[in-house]
SELOLUM-65510 format. One record per atom (N, C-alpha, C, CB): residue number from 0; atom name; x, y, z; residue in one letter. Coordinates in nm, 4 decimals. Glycine has a CB too. Layout:
# residues N
+-----+------+----------+----------+----------+------+
:  nr : atom :       c1 :       c2 :       c3 : rest :
+-----+------+----------+----------+----------+------+
: NUM :   CA :        X :        Y :        Z :    a :
...
+-----+------+----------+----------+----------+------+
***
This chain:
# residues 96
+-----+------+----------+----------+----------+------+
:  nr : atom :       c1 :       c2 :       c3 : rest :
+-----+------+----------+----------+----------+------+
:   0 :    N :  -3.7474 :  -2.1356 :  -0.8224 :    m :
:   0 :   CA :  -3.6600 :  -2.1218 :  -0.7089 :    m :
:   0 :    C :  -3.5333 :  -2.0473 :  -0.7481 :    m :
:   0 :   CB :  -3.6264 :  -2.2581 :  -0.6510 :    m :
:   1 :    N :  -3.4917 :  -2.0622 :  -0.8723 :    d :
:   1 :   CA :  -3.3748 :  -1.9885 :  -0.9198 :    d :
:   1 :    C :  -3.3994 :  -1.8384 :  -0.9143 :    d :
:   1 :   CB :  -3.3390 :  -2.0308 :  -1.0628 :    d :
:   2 :    N :  -3.5199 :  -1.7948 :  -0.9511 :    d :
:   2 :   CA :  -3.5526 :  -1.6528 :  -0.9514 :    d :
:   2 :    C :  -3.5503 :  -1.5960 :  -0.8097 :    d :
:   2 :   CB :  -3.6897 :  -1.6297 :  -1.0154 :    d :
:   3 :    N :  -3.5974 :  -1.6757 :  -0.7136 :    e :
:   3 :   CA :  -3.5973 :  -1.6290 :  -0.5761 :    e :
:   3 :    C :  -3.4544 :  -1.6156 :  -0.5243 :    e :
:   3 :   CB :  -3.6779 :  -1.7242 :  -0.4872 :    e :
:   4 :    N :  -3.3690 :  -1.7097 :  -0.5610 :    t :
:   4 :   CA :  -3.2300 :  -1.7051 :  -0.5153 :    t :
:   4 :    C :  -3.1594 :  -1.5850 :  -0.5753 :    t :
:   4 :   CB :  -3.1556 :  -1.8348 :  -0.5524 :    t :
:   5 :    N :  -3.1841 :  -1.5589 :  -0.7015 :    r :
:   5 :   CA :  -3.1203 :  -1.4449 :  -0.7673 :    r :
:   5 :    C :  -3.1710 :  -1.3124 :  -0.7121 :    r :
:   5 :   CB :  -3.1441 :  -1.4508 :  -0.9175 :    r :
:   6 :    N :  -3.2989 :  -1.3034 :  -0.6857 :    s :
:   6 :   CA :  -3.3521 :  -1.1772 :  -0.6349 :    s :
:   6 :    C :  -3.3029 :  -1.1505 :  -0.4932 :    s :
:   6 :   CB :  -3.5053 :  -1.1785 :  -0.6382 :    s :
:   7 :    N :  -3.2701 :  -1.2552 :  -0.4195 :    g :
:   7 :   CA :  -3.2192 :  -1.2374 :  -0.2849 :    g :
:   7 :    C :  -3.0709 :  -1.2035 :  -0.2824 :    g :
:   7 :   CB :  -3.2442 :  -1.3613 :  -0.2044 :    g :
:   8 :    N :  -3.0008 :  -1.2238 :  -0.3913 :    n :
:   8 :   CA :  -2.8574 :  -1.1982 :  -0.3989 :    n :
:   8 :    C :  -2.8337 :  -1.0528 :  -0.4387 :    n :
:   8 :   CB :  -2.7893 :  -1.2944 :  -0.4995 :    n :
:   9 :    N :  -2.7764 :  -0.9752 :  -0.3528 :    q :
:   9 :   CA :  -2.7562 :  -0.8323 :  -0.3766 :    q :
:   9 :    C :  -2.6392 :  -0.8041 :  -0.4698 :    q :
:   9 :   CB :  -2.7343 :  -0.7610 :  -0.2457 :    q :
:  10 :    N :  -2.5492 :  -0.8996 :  -0.4942 :    d :
:  10 :   CA :  -2.4293 :  -0.8743 :  -0.5735 :    d :
:  10 :    C :  -2.4570 :  -0.8661 :  -0.7223 :    d :
:  10 :   CB :  -2.3281 :  -0.9810 :  -0.5478 :    d :
:  11 :    N :  -2.5741 :  -0.9144 :  -0.7685 :    d :
:  11 :   CA :  -2.6019 :  -0.9139 :  -0.9112 :    d :
:  11 :    C :  -2.6867 :  -0.7956 :  -0.9549 :    d :
:  11 :   CB :  -2.6701 :  -1.0410 :  -0.9499 :    d :
:  12 :    N :  -2.7234 :  -0.7081 :  -0.8670 :    g :
:  12 :   CA :  -2.8129 :  -0.5988 :  -0.9000 :    g :
:  12 :    C :  -2.7402 :  -0.4759 :  -0.9498 :    g :
:  12 :   CB :  -2.8949 :  -0.5631 :  -0.7814 :    g :
:  13 :    N :  -2.8156 :  -0.3722 :  -0.9808 :    p :
:  13 :   CA :  -2.7565 :  -0.2471 :  -1.0289 :    p :
:  13 :    C :  -2.6680 :  -0.1810 :  -0.9250 :    p :
:  13 :   CB :  -2.8650 :  -0.1513 :  -1.0706 :    p :
:  14 :    N :  -2.6934 :  -0.2101 :  -0.7968 :    d :
:  14 :   CA :  -2.6116 :  -0.1523 :  -0.6910 :    d :
:  14 :    C :  -2.4669 :  -0.2004 :  -0.7013 :    d :
:  14 :   CB :  -2.6695 :  -0.1876 :  -0.5536 :    d :
:  15 :    N :  -2.4477 :  -0.3284 :  -0.7375 :    s :
:  15 :   CA :  -2.3114 :  -0.3808 :  -0.7498 :    s :
:  15 :    C :  -2.2406 :  -0.3190 :  -0.8695 :    s :
:  15 :   CB :  -2.3133 :  -0.5339 :  -0.7628 :    s :
:  16 :    N :  -2.3136 :  -0.2894 :  -0.9758 :    e :
:  16 :   CA :  -2.2533 :  -0.2234 :  -1.0917 :    e :
:  16 :    C :  -2.2075 :  -0.0826 :  -1.0547 :    e :
:  16 :   CB :  -2.3531 :  -0.2180 :  -1.2092 :    e :
:  17 :    N :  -2.2833 :  -0.0141 :  -0.9731 :    t :
:  17 :   CA :  -2.2468 :   0.1195 :  -0.9286 :    t :
:  17 :    C :  -2.1226 :   0.1142 :  -0.8402 :    t :
:  17 :   CB :  -2.3635 :   0.1849 :  -0.8533 :    t :
:  18 :    N :  -2.1209 :   0.0170 :  -0.7493 :    r :
:  18 :   CA :  -2.0038 :   0.0029 :  -0.6630 :    r :
:  18 :    C :  -1.8802 :  -0.0335 :  -0.7448 :    r :
:  18 :   CB :  -2.0291 :  -0.1033 :  -0.5550 :    r :
:  19 :    N :  -1.8983 :  -0.1218 :  -0.8427 :    f :
:  19 :   CA :  -1.7862 :  -0.1596 :  -0.9282 :    f :
:  19 :    C :  -1.7370 :  -0.0380 :  -1.0077 :    f :
:  19 :   CB :  -1.8272 :  -0.2742 :  -1.0241 :    f :
:  20 :    N :  -1.8279 :   0.0406 :  -1.0577 :    g :
:  20 :   CA :  -1.7907 :   0.1603 :  -1.1326 :    g :
:  20 :    C :  -1.7165 :   0.2610 :  -1.0455 :    g :
:  20 :   CB :  -1.9144 :   0.2252 :  -1.1924 :    g :
:  21 :    N :  -1.7633 :   0.2774 :  -0.9233 :    k :
:  21 :   CA :  -1.6951 :   0.3687 :  -0.8304 :    k :
:  21 :    C :  -1.5554 :   0.3175 :  -0.7970 :    k :
:  21 :   CB :  -1.7775 :   0.3860 :  -0.7011 :    k :
:  22 :    N :  -1.5451 :   0.1874 :  -0.7739 :    a :
:  22 :   CA :  -1.4141 :   0.1291 :  -0.7431 :    a :
:  22 :    C :  -1.3198 :   0.1443 :  -0.8618 :    a :
:  22 :   CB :  -1.4282 :  -0.0198 :  -0.7050 :    a :
:  23 :    N :  -1.3700 :   0.1201 :  -0.9810 :    r :
:  23 :   CA :  -1.2885 :   0.1339 :  -1.1026 :    r :
:  23 :    C :  -1.2419 :   0.2784 :  -1.1188 :    r :
:  23 :   CB :  -1.3686 :   0.0890 :  -1.2277 :    r :
:  24 :    N :  -1.3308 :   0.3737 :  -1.0980 :    d :
:  24 :   CA :  -1.2938 :   0.5144 :  -1.1094 :    d :
:  24 :    C :  -1.1896 :   0.5536 :  -1.0044 :    d :
:  24 :   CB :  -1.4178 :   0.6027 :  -1.0958 :    d :
:  25 :    N :  -1.2061 :   0.5033 :  -0.8827 :    y :
:  25 :   CA :  -1.1115 :   0.5314 :  -0.7748 :    y :
:  25 :    C :  -0.9731 :   0.4774 :  -0.8102 :    y :
:  25 :   CB :  -1.1609 :   0.4701 :  -0.6419 :    y :
:  26 :    N :  -0.9679 :   0.3527 :  -0.8571 :    v :
:  26 :   CA :  -0.8401 :   0.2919 :  -0.8934 :    v :
:  26 :    C :  -0.7777 :   0.3674 :  -1.0105 :    v :
:  26 :   CB :  -0.8587 :   0.1424 :  -0.9290 :    v :
:  27 :    N :  -0.8568 :   0.4047 :  -1.1086 :    n :
:  27 :   CA :  -0.8039 :   0.4805 :  -1.2225 :    n :
:  27 :    C :  -0.7475 :   0.6152 :  -1.1783 :    n :
:  27 :   CB :  -0.9132 :   0.5019 :  -1.3277 :    n :
:  28 :    N :  -0.8162 :   0.6826 :  -1.0872 :    d :
:  28 :   CA :  -0.7672 :   0.8104 :  -1.0357 :    d :
:  28 :    C :  -0.6347 :   0.7938 :  -0.9624 :    d :
:  28 :   CB :  -0.8704 :   0.8732 :  -0.9426 :    d :
:  29 :    N :  -0.6278 :   0.6931 :  -0.8764 :    k :
:  29 :   CA :  -0.5048 :   0.6686 :  -0.8010 :    k :
:  29 :    C :  -0.3912 :   0.6271 :  -0.8939 :    k :
:  29 :   CB :  -0.5279 :   0.5606 :  -0.6943 :    k :
:  30 :    N :  -0.4215 :   0.5466 :  -0.9943 :    y :
:  30 :   CA :  -0.3200 :   0.5056 :  -1.0913 :    y :
:  30 :    C :  -0.2681 :   0.6263 :  -1.1679 :    y :
:  30 :   CB :  -0.3770 :   0.4011 :  -1.1889 :    y :
:  31 :    N :  -0.3577 :   0.7134 :  -1.2093 :    g :
:  31 :   CA :  -0.3166 :   0.8336 :  -1.2810 :    g :
:  31 :    C :  -0.2296 :   0.9239 :  -1.1955 :    g :
:  31 :   CB :  -0.4380 :   0.9098 :  -1.3287 :    g :
:  32 :    N :  -0.2654 :   0.9395 :  -1.0686 :    a :
:  32 :   CA :  -0.1864 :   1.0237 :  -0.9790 :    a :
:  32 :    C :  -0.0485 :   0.9628 :  -0.9553 :    a :
:  32 :   CB :  -0.2595 :   1.0433 :  -0.8453 :    a :
:  33 :    N :  -0.0437 :   0.8324 :  -0.9317 :    a :
:  33 :   CA :   0.0850 :   0.7658 :  -0.9085 :    a :
:  33 :    C :   0.1708 :   0.7695 :  -1.0339 :    a :
:  33 :   CB :   0.0635 :   0.6205 :  -0.8636 :    a :
:  34 :    N :   0.1106 :   0.7480 :  -1.1473 :    s :
:  34 :   CA :   0.1837 :   0.7511 :  -1.2734 :    s :
:  34 :    C :   0.2425 :   0.8897 :  -1.2985 :    s :
:  34 :   CB :   0.0921 :   0.7104 :  -1.3895 :    s :
:  35 :    N :   0.1651 :   0.9926 :  -1.2711 :    g :
:  35 :   CA :   0.2147 :   1.1291 :  -1.2876 :    g :
:  35 :    C :   0.3286 :   1.1608 :  -1.1922 :    g :
:  35 :   CB :   0.1023 :   1.2281 :  -1.2671 :    g :
:  36 :    N :   0.3175 :   1.1149 :  -1.0687 :    a :
:  36 :   CA :   0.4236 :   1.1395 :  -0.9705 :    a :
:  36 :    C :   0.5522 :   1.0687 :  -1.0110 :    a :
:  36 :   CB :   0.3796 :   1.0932 :  -0.8307 :    a :
:  37 :    N :   0.5420 :   0.9457 :  -1.0575 :    v :
:  37 :   CA :   0.6605 :   0.8714 :  -1.0999 :    v :
:  37 :    C :   0.7239 :   0.9382 :  -1.2219 :    v :
:  37 :   CB :   0.6242 :   0.7245 :  -1.1315 :    v :
:  38 :    N :   0.6419 :   0.9819 :  -1.3159 :    r :
:  38 :   CA :   0.6928 :   1.0488 :  -1.4356 :    r :
:  38 :    C :   0.7655 :   1.1788 :  -1.3992 :    r :
:  38 :   CB :   0.5775 :   1.0781 :  -1.5334 :    r :
:  39 :    N :   0.7082 :   1.2568 :  -1.3071 :    d :
:  39 :   CA :   0.7719 :   1.3818 :  -1.2649 :    d :
:  39 :    C :   0.9048 :   1.3565 :  -1.1950 :    d :
:  39 :   CB :   0.6789 :   1.4597 :  -1.1725 :    d :
:  40 :    N :   0.9069 :   1.2573 :  -1.1055 :    t :
:  40 :   CA :   1.0305 :   1.2244 :  -1.0348 :    t :
:  40 :    C :   1.1365 :   1.1750 :  -1.1318 :    t :
:  40 :   CB :   1.0045 :   1.1187 :  -0.9269 :    t :
:  41 :    N :   1.0975 :   1.0920 :  -1.2268 :    y :
:  41 :   CA :   1.1913 :   1.0427 :  -1.3277 :    y :
:  41 :    C :   1.2524 :   1.1585 :  -1.4060 :    y :
:  41 :   CB :   1.1211 :   0.9452 :  -1.4234 :    y :
:  42 :    N :   1.1698 :   1.2531 :  -1.4463 :    n :
:  42 :   CA :   1.2201 :   1.3676 :  -1.5224 :    n :
:  42 :    C :   1.3161 :   1.4526 :  -1.4386 :    n :
:  42 :   CB :   1.1033 :   1.4537 :  -1.5718 :    n :
:  43 :    N :   1.2862 :   1.4705 :  -1.3098 :    q :
:  43 :   CA :   1.3752 :   1.5472 :  -1.2226 :    q :
:  43 :    C :   1.5100 :   1.4785 :  -1.2069 :    q :
:  43 :   CB :   1.3109 :   1.5677 :  -1.0857 :    q :
:  44 :    N :   1.5085 :   1.3477 :  -1.1859 :    v :
:  44 :   CA :   1.6334 :   1.2735 :  -1.1702 :    v :
:  44 :    C :   1.7129 :   1.2754 :  -1.3003 :    v :
:  44 :   CB :   1.6052 :   1.1283 :  -1.1267 :    v :
:  45 :    N :   1.6452 :   1.2594 :  -1.4113 :    r :
:  45 :   CA :   1.7127 :   1.2617 :  -1.5410 :    r :
:  45 :    C :   1.7819 :   1.3955 :  -1.5649 :    r :
:  45 :   CB :   1.6129 :   1.2335 :  -1.6534 :    r :
:  46 :    N :   1.7150 :   1.5061 :  -1.5302 :    e :
:  46 :   CA :   1.7758 :   1.6379 :  -1.5461 :    e :
:  46 :    C :   1.8986 :   1.6533 :  -1.4568 :    e :
:  46 :   CB :   1.6740 :   1.7475 :  -1.5145 :    e :
:  47 :    N :   1.8920 :   1.6023 :  -1.3330 :    k :
:  47 :   CA :   2.0069 :   1.6114 :  -1.2429 :    k :
:  47 :    C :   2.1237 :   1.5289 :  -1.2942 :    k :
:  47 :   CB :   1.9685 :   1.5655 :  -1.1026 :    k :
:  48 :    N :   2.0961 :   1.4112 :  -1.3477 :    v :
:  48 :   CA :   2.2028 :   1.3260 :  -1.3998 :    v :
:  48 :    C :   2.2657 :   1.3882 :  -1.5242 :    v :
:  48 :   CB :   2.1486 :   1.1857 :  -1.4321 :    v :
:  49 :    N :   2.1851 :   1.4512 :  -1.6065 :    e :
:  49 :   CA :   2.2386 :   1.5163 :  -1.7264 :    e :
:  49 :    C :   2.3280 :   1.6346 :  -1.6903 :    e :
:  49 :   CB :   2.1242 :   1.5631 :  -1.8171 :    e :
:  50 :    N :   2.3027 :   1.6974 :  -1.5757 :    d :
:  50 :   CA :   2.3802 :   1.8137 :  -1.5336 :    d :
:  50 :    C :   2.5162 :   1.7754 :  -1.4747 :    d :
:  50 :   CB :   2.3014 :   1.8938 :  -1.4321 :    d :
:  51 :    N :   2.5348 :   1.6494 :  -1.4392 :    v :
:  51 :   CA :   2.6596 :   1.6054 :  -1.3774 :    v :
:  51 :    C :   2.7684 :   1.5967 :  -1.4839 :    v :
:  51 :   CB :   2.6413 :   1.4684 :  -1.3062 :    v :
:  52 :    N :   2.8809 :   1.6593 :  -1.4543 :    d :
:  52 :   CA :   2.9959 :   1.6528 :  -1.5442 :    d :
:  52 :    C :   3.0872 :   1.5405 :  -1.4948 :    d :
:  52 :   CB :   3.0725 :   1.7908 :  -1.5502 :    d :
:  53 :    N :   3.0838 :   1.4281 :  -1.5635 :    v :
:  53 :   CA :   3.1551 :   1.3093 :  -1.5185 :    v :
:  53 :    C :   3.3057 :   1.3309 :  -1.5220 :    v :
:  53 :   CB :   3.1175 :   1.1893 :  -1.6044 :    v :
:  54 :    N :   3.3551 :   1.3992 :  -1.6226 :    s :
:  54 :   CA :   3.5002 :   1.4198 :  -1.6311 :    s :
:  54 :    C :   3.5503 :   1.5072 :  -1.5160 :    s :
:  54 :   CB :   3.5374 :   1.4840 :  -1.7660 :    s :
:  55 :    N :   3.4731 :   1.6086 :  -1.4778 :    a :
:  55 :   CA :   3.5124 :   1.6930 :  -1.3642 :    a :
:  55 :    C :   3.5082 :   1.6132 :  -1.2347 :    a :
:  55 :   CB :   3.4204 :   1.8166 :  -1.3536 :    a :
:  56 :    N :   3.4079 :   1.5289 :  -1.2199 :    l :
:  56 :   CA :   3.3973 :   1.4452 :  -1.1005 :    l :
:  56 :    C :   3.5140 :   1.3473 :  -1.0935 :    l :
:  56 :   CB :   3.2634 :   1.3690 :  -1.0993 :    l :
:  57 :    N :   3.5505 :   1.2895 :  -1.2068 :    t :
:  57 :   CA :   3.6652 :   1.1983 :  -1.2123 :    t :
:  57 :    C :   3.7939 :   1.2703 :  -1.1749 :    t :
:  57 :   CB :   3.6784 :   1.1368 :  -1.3521 :    t :
:  58 :    N :   3.8107 :   1.3917 :  -1.2231 :    d :
:  58 :   CA :   3.9307 :   1.4702 :  -1.1892 :    d :
:  58 :    C :   3.9352 :   1.5003 :  -1.0394 :    d :
:  58 :   CB :   3.9339 :   1.6022 :  -1.2699 :    d :
:  59 :    N :   3.8209 :   1.5310 :  -0.9781 :    q :
:  59 :   CA :   3.8169 :   1.5586 :  -0.8346 :    q :
:  59 :    C :   3.8551 :   1.4349 :  -0.7540 :    q :
:  59 :   CB :   3.6776 :   1.6073 :  -0.7933 :    q :
:  60 :    N :   3.8018 :   1.3195 :  -0.7935 :    v :
:  60 :   CA :   3.8348 :   1.1953 :  -0.7230 :    v :
:  60 :    C :   3.9830 :   1.1642 :  -0.7387 :    v :
:  60 :   CB :   3.7491 :   1.0777 :  -0.7757 :    v :
:  61 :    N :   4.0338 :   1.1788 :  -0.8588 :    r :
:  61 :   CA :   4.1756 :   1.1503 :  -0.8848 :    r :
:  61 :    C :   4.2662 :   1.2408 :  -0.8011 :    r :
:  61 :   CB :   4.2073 :   1.1679 :  -1.0346 :    r :
:  62 :    N :   4.2330 :   1.3684 :  -0.7923 :    s :
:  62 :   CA :   4.3161 :   1.4590 :  -0.7136 :    s :
:  62 :    C :   4.3054 :   1.4276 :  -0.5637 :    s :
:  62 :   CB :   4.2755 :   1.6049 :  -0.7404 :    s :
:  63 :    N :   4.1885 :   1.3868 :  -0.5154 :    y :
:  63 :   CA :   4.1726 :   1.3497 :  -0.3752 :    y :
:  63 :    C :   4.2565 :   1.2265 :  -0.3428 :    y :
:  63 :   CB :   4.0246 :   1.3239 :  -0.3425 :    y :
:  64 :    N :   4.2527 :   1.1273 :  -0.4316 :    v :
:  64 :   CA :   4.3291 :   1.0044 :  -0.4078 :    v :
:  64 :    C :   4.4787 :   1.0339 :  -0.4084 :    v :
:  64 :   CB :   4.2954 :   0.8978 :  -0.5143 :    v :
:  65 :    N :   4.5225 :   1.1213 :  -0.4964 :    r :
:  65 :   CA :   4.6650 :   1.1552 :  -0.5014 :    r :
:  65 :    C :   4.7094 :   1.2318 :  -0.3772 :    r :
:  65 :   CB :   4.6952 :   1.2375 :  -0.6263 :    r :
:  66 :    N :   4.6227 :   1.3169 :  -0.3239 :    s :
:  66 :   CA :   4.6613 :   1.3954 :  -0.2066 :    s :
:  66 :    C :   4.6393 :   1.3193 :  -0.0761 :    s :
:  66 :   CB :   4.5833 :   1.5256 :  -0.2034 :    s :
:  67 :    N :   4.5518 :   1.2190 :  -0.0747 :    n :
:  67 :   CA :   4.5213 :   1.1418 :   0.0468 :    n :
:  67 :    C :   4.5177 :   0.9922 :   0.0149 :    n :
:  67 :   CB :   4.3855 :   1.1871 :   0.1080 :    n :
:  68 :    N :   4.6303 :   0.9315 :  -0.0177 :    p :
:  68 :   CA :   4.6260 :   0.7897 :  -0.0581 :    p :
:  68 :    C :   4.5854 :   0.6962 :   0.0560 :    p :
:  68 :   CB :   4.7618 :   0.7473 :  -0.1116 :    p :
:  69 :    N :   4.6249 :   0.7268 :   0.1774 :    g :
:  69 :   CA :   4.5888 :   0.6406 :   0.2910 :    g :
:  69 :    C :   4.4399 :   0.6411 :   0.3171 :    g :
:  69 :   CB :   4.6622 :   0.6845 :   0.4163 :    g :
:  70 :    N :   4.3804 :   0.7595 :   0.3201 :    k :
:  70 :   CA :   4.2357 :   0.7697 :   0.3414 :    k :
:  70 :    C :   4.1600 :   0.7022 :   0.2285 :    k :
:  70 :   CB :   4.1927 :   0.9167 :   0.3531 :    k :
:  71 :    N :   4.2056 :   0.7238 :   0.1059 :    a :
:  71 :   CA :   4.1379 :   0.6636 :  -0.0090 :    a :
:  71 :    C :   4.1420 :   0.5116 :  -0.0002 :    a :
:  71 :   CB :   4.2021 :   0.7108 :  -0.1402 :    a :
:  72 :    N :   4.2555 :   0.4565 :   0.0423 :    l :
:  72 :   CA :   4.2682 :   0.3122 :   0.0560 :    l :
:  72 :    C :   4.1753 :   0.2597 :   0.1651 :    l :
:  72 :   CB :   4.4132 :   0.2741 :   0.0867 :    l :
:  73 :    N :   4.1705 :   0.3281 :   0.2780 :    l :
:  73 :   CA :   4.0825 :   0.2845 :   0.3861 :    l :
:  73 :    C :   3.9343 :   0.2945 :   0.3462 :    l :
:  73 :   CB :   4.1088 :   0.3683 :   0.5119 :    l :
:  74 :    N :   3.8994 :   0.3997 :   0.2750 :    i :
:  74 :   CA :   3.7611 :   0.4146 :   0.2296 :    i :
:  74 :    C :   3.7247 :   0.3021 :   0.1337 :    i :
:  74 :   CB :   3.7404 :   0.5517 :   0.1619 :    i :
:  75 :    N :   3.8146 :   0.2689 :   0.0412 :    s :
:  75 :   CA :   3.7846 :   0.1629 :  -0.0548 :    s :
:  75 :    C :   3.7766 :   0.0265 :   0.0142 :    s :
:  75 :   CB :   3.8906 :   0.1600 :  -0.1655 :    s :
:  76 :    N :   3.8616 :   0.0022 :   0.1135 :    i :
:  76 :   CA :   3.8541 :  -0.1234 :   0.1891 :    i :
:  76 :    C :   3.7213 :  -0.1312 :   0.2651 :    i :
:  76 :   CB :   3.9739 :  -0.1354 :   0.2878 :    i :
:  77 :    N :   3.6819 :  -0.0216 :   0.3286 :    g :
:  77 :   CA :   3.5544 :  -0.0183 :   0.4014 :    g :
:  77 :    C :   3.4355 :  -0.0399 :   0.3101 :    g :
:  77 :   CB :   3.5389 :   0.1135 :   0.4738 :    g :
:  78 :    N :   3.4387 :   0.0251 :   0.1949 :    a :
:  78 :   CA :   3.3283 :   0.0089 :   0.0996 :    a :
:  78 :    C :   3.3219 :  -0.1357 :   0.0498 :    a :
:  78 :   CB :   3.3445 :   0.1064 :  -0.0200 :    a :
:  79 :    N :   3.4378 :  -0.1939 :   0.0215 :    g :
:  79 :   CA :   3.4403 :  -0.3336 :  -0.0225 :    g :
:  79 :    C :   3.3881 :  -0.4277 :   0.0840 :    g :
:  79 :   CB :   3.5808 :  -0.3738 :  -0.0612 :    g :
:  80 :    N :   3.4228 :  -0.4012 :   0.2094 :    f :
:  80 :   CA :   3.3757 :  -0.4832 :   0.3202 :    f :
:  80 :    C :   3.2232 :  -0.4767 :   0.3317 :    f :
:  80 :   CB :   3.4410 :  -0.4379 :   0.4514 :    f :
:  81 :    N :   3.1682 :  -0.3562 :   0.3248 :    v :
:  81 :   CA :   3.0229 :  -0.3389 :   0.3362 :    v :
:  81 :    C :   2.9520 :  -0.4069 :   0.2195 :    v :
:  81 :   CB :   2.9860 :  -0.1886 :   0.3410 :    v :
:  82 :    N :   3.0037 :  -0.3894 :   0.0988 :    i :
:  82 :   CA :   2.9418 :  -0.4534 :  -0.0175 :    i :
:  82 :    C :   2.9489 :  -0.6055 :  -0.0040 :    i :
:  82 :   CB :   3.0108 :  -0.4076 :  -0.1483 :    i :
:  83 :    N :   3.0629 :  -0.6571 :   0.0443 :    g :
:  83 :   CA :   3.0752 :  -0.8004 :   0.0662 :    g :
:  83 :    C :   2.9741 :  -0.8527 :   0.1658 :    g :
:  83 :   CB :   3.2134 :  -0.8335 :   0.1128 :    g :
:  84 :    N :   2.9535 :  -0.7791 :   0.2757 :    l :
:  84 :   CA :   2.8531 :  -0.8204 :   0.3745 :    l :
:  84 :    C :   2.7128 :  -0.8224 :   0.3143 :    l :
:  84 :   CB :   2.8562 :  -0.7269 :   0.4959 :    l :
:  85 :    N :   2.6814 :  -0.7197 :   0.2367 :    l :
:  85 :   CA :   2.5485 :  -0.7134 :   0.1753 :    l :
:  85 :    C :   2.5280 :  -0.8274 :   0.0765 :    l :
:  85 :   CB :   2.5285 :  -0.5790 :   0.1048 :    l :
:  86 :    N :   2.6292 :  -0.8579 :  -0.0036 :    l :
:  86 :   CA :   2.6167 :  -0.9669 :  -0.1002 :    l :
:  86 :    C :   2.6065 :  -1.1016 :  -0.0302 :    l :
:  86 :   CB :   2.7353 :  -0.9668 :  -0.1962 :    l :
:  87 :    N :   2.6827 :  -1.1198 :   0.0761 :    r :
:  87 :   CA :   2.6770 :  -1.2456 :   0.1497 :    r :
:  87 :    C :   2.5400 :  -1.2638 :   0.2129 :    r :
:  87 :   CB :   2.7864 :  -1.2506 :   0.2572 :    r :
:  88 :    N :   2.4857 :  -1.1574 :   0.2669 :    r :
:  88 :   CA :   2.3538 :  -1.1641 :   0.3305 :    r :
:  88 :    C :   2.2470 :  -1.1979 :   0.2269 :    r :
:  88 :   CB :   2.3201 :  -1.0303 :   0.4008 :    r :
:  89 :    N :   2.2529 :  -1.1400 :   0.1069 :    s :
:  89 :   CA :   2.1509 :  -1.1694 :   0.0057 :    s :
:  89 :    C :   2.1657 :  -1.3126 :  -0.0452 :    s :
:  89 :   CB :   2.1608 :  -1.0697 :  -0.1118 :    s :
:  90 :    N :   2.2880 :  -1.3673 :  -0.0512 :    e :
:  90 :   CA :   2.3064 :  -1.5061 :  -0.0924 :    e :
:  90 :    C :   2.2512 :  -1.6010 :   0.0123 :    e :
:  90 :   CB :   2.4541 :  -1.5356 :  -0.1175 :    e :
:  91 :    N :   2.2702 :  -1.5682 :   0.1397 :    d :
:  91 :   CA :   2.2165 :  -1.6517 :   0.2475 :    d :
:  91 :    C :   2.0637 :  -1.6549 :   0.2443 :    d :
:  91 :   CB :   2.2651 :  -1.6003 :   0.3838 :    d :
:  92 :    N :   2.0014 :  -1.5425 :   0.2136 :    e :
:  92 :   CA :   1.8554 :  -1.5365 :   0.2055 :    e :
:  92 :    C :   1.8041 :  -1.6150 :   0.0866 :    e :
:  92 :   CB :   1.8081 :  -1.3920 :   0.1966 :    e :
:  93 :    N :   1.8785 :  -1.6163 :  -0.0257 :    d :
:  93 :   CA :   1.8365 :  -1.6910 :  -0.1439 :    d :
:  93 :    C :   1.8415 :  -1.8417 :  -0.1199 :    d :
:  93 :   CB :   1.9241 :  -1.6544 :  -0.2631 :    d :
:  94 :    N :   1.9354 :  -1.8889 :  -0.0383 :    e :
:  94 :   CA :   1.9495 :  -2.0306 :  -0.0122 :    e :
:  94 :    C :   1.8365 :  -2.0841 :   0.0738 :    e :
:  94 :   CB :   2.0814 :  -2.0580 :   0.0539 :    e :
:  95 :    N :   1.7775 :  -2.0008 :   0.1567 :    e :
:  95 :   CA :   1.6708 :  -2.0458 :   0.2466 :    e :
:  95 :    C :   1.5456 :  -2.0611 :   0.1738 :    e :
:  95 :   CB :   1.6508 :  -1.9522 :   0.3605 :    e :
+-----+------+----------+----------+----------+------+
***
């Protein structure tokens, strides 16, 4: 009776091995494509970050703040408010 049950089960035959092999190949292909895309994007971002001159950017910000102290203060207050709201919202979600 065991032999009859096994022969009636389609999941243990060569067909299931073929399907498993196809699924494995499909997943490997998709993994390789995703891995390559992530690697390419990482390299592009790294090159852009390396091209940024931090000292020049700091000088630009410093000169803007000196020429527009009121705007700079309002921008920093607004940014702090938004960051505070985001942090408060994430703390509320963690408590639930």
